[in-house]
N, C-alpha and C positions, 0 to 999 in steps of 0.2 A: 923166041927164046924159050928154052925148057929148063925145068928144075929137076935135078936128080934127087929123088926121095927114096930113102931106105926104110923098110918096114921090118921090125924085129918082133917076133912073138916072145913074150915072157913065159917060157916053158922049159922043161928039161930037154925037149927035142929042139934042134936047130931048125927054125923056119924063118926064112928071110926072103924078102922081095925087094928088088930095086926097080923103080919106076921113073921113066922120063915123062914129065907132064908139062904141058904148056903153062907159062906163067900167068896167063889170063884165065885159066880154068879155076874152078872154085873148090873148096874143101868137100863139097858134095860130090864133085867129080872124082876126087881122090878117094872118098869113102866108097863110092861105087866100084872103083878100080880095086880097092882092097878086097871088097866082098867078092868080086869076080875072080881075082887072081888066087884067092884062097878057097874058092868054092864054098863060101859061107851062105847061110840062109838069109835071103833078102828081106825077110819079115821081122828080123830082130832089130831092136833099137840100139843105136850106138852114139857115142859122142867123142869129140876131140876135146882135149884140155890143154890150155897153155900151161907152161911150167917155168919154174926158176932153174937155176944151175944145179940145184940138188934134186931136180925132177919132182918137186912137190907140186901138186895140182893147184893152179891159181884160178883159172876161169874156164867154165864149161862152154863148149860150142856144140849145141845139140843139132840133131838132124832137122828138127822143126821146132817152132815155138809152141809152147803149151797155150799161151795166151796171145792171140793175134794182135792185141792192143799194146803189148809190151814193146816199147821202143828202145829199151835199154839193153836188150839181148839180141845178138845177131845169130842167125842159124847158119849152117854149113853152106847153104846156097848163096849167102850174102857176102862171103869172105873169099877173096881171091888168093891164090897160092902165093903170088908175089907180095901180098900185103901181110901175110902171116909169117913167111920165111924171109925175114929181112937180112939175116946174116948167116953165113955158112955155119953149120953145126947147131942152128936153131932146132929145138926139139918140141914135139907135142907128144902127149899120151893119147892113145886111141883105145877106148873101151867099147867092146862089142858084146852084146847079150848080157844085160845087167843081172841076170840070174846066175849065169856061169862066170861072169867077170873075166872074159878073155881080155888080156891087156897087151897092147903093142906099143913099142917105142917107134915114133916116126921122126926121122932125122933128115934134115936137108944137107946134102953134101956138096953140090956144086951146080953152077949154071952151065948149060950146054947150048952152043949156037945151033939151032935147028928150027927151021921155019914151018915145018909140018904141024898141022893142028890135031895130030892124033896122039893118044897116050900109048906109050910103048913099055912093055915089061922087059927090062934089060937083063935081070938076073932072077932066077927062081931056085931057091934052095929049100929042100924039105917039103913035106906035105903037112897039112893041118891035122894035128892029132885029134882023136875022137874024145879023149878024156880031158876035161878042163883042169886048169891048175887048182891046187888046194889053196883056198883063201885063208890066210892067217892074219888076223887083226891083232896088232900089238899096241899097247898103250905106252906112252913115254913115261908115265908115272905108274908105279906099282900100286894098284888100287888097294890090295890087301894091306900093305904097309901103311898107307894113309889111314885106313880104318883103325888099325891098332894104335896109332898115335892119339886118337880121340877117346880110346877106352879108359 
């Protein structure tokens, strides 16, 4: 059994990859496939994040554990594809290179009957841009207005 996973880059250019990955493979395998399919630097750190329906980040799934004694955090190599993508349209956020903050939407679209144990790139649209997206941090509260209330 394979899962069809779509990868969308959050950027002004359309960059999409669709990957068929065996259900028993791990998020680490998916991470490596993303790196290879987009020709990214393998020396950068990345993480997956579970999300809610509004795509708010809930829990980080790092490449590796910072503290080996930490039993409360699982890393990418410990999580199977089938255990994280329980329902069609489940989504993860994948952040690559924490200085440039490349952000990808990872979406599970369907199961495919395929007994081969290889990962296959089904669709490849666009190339990875050289310029990273501009990061805009916005606050839900207007800090300036809150300060004026206390004057």
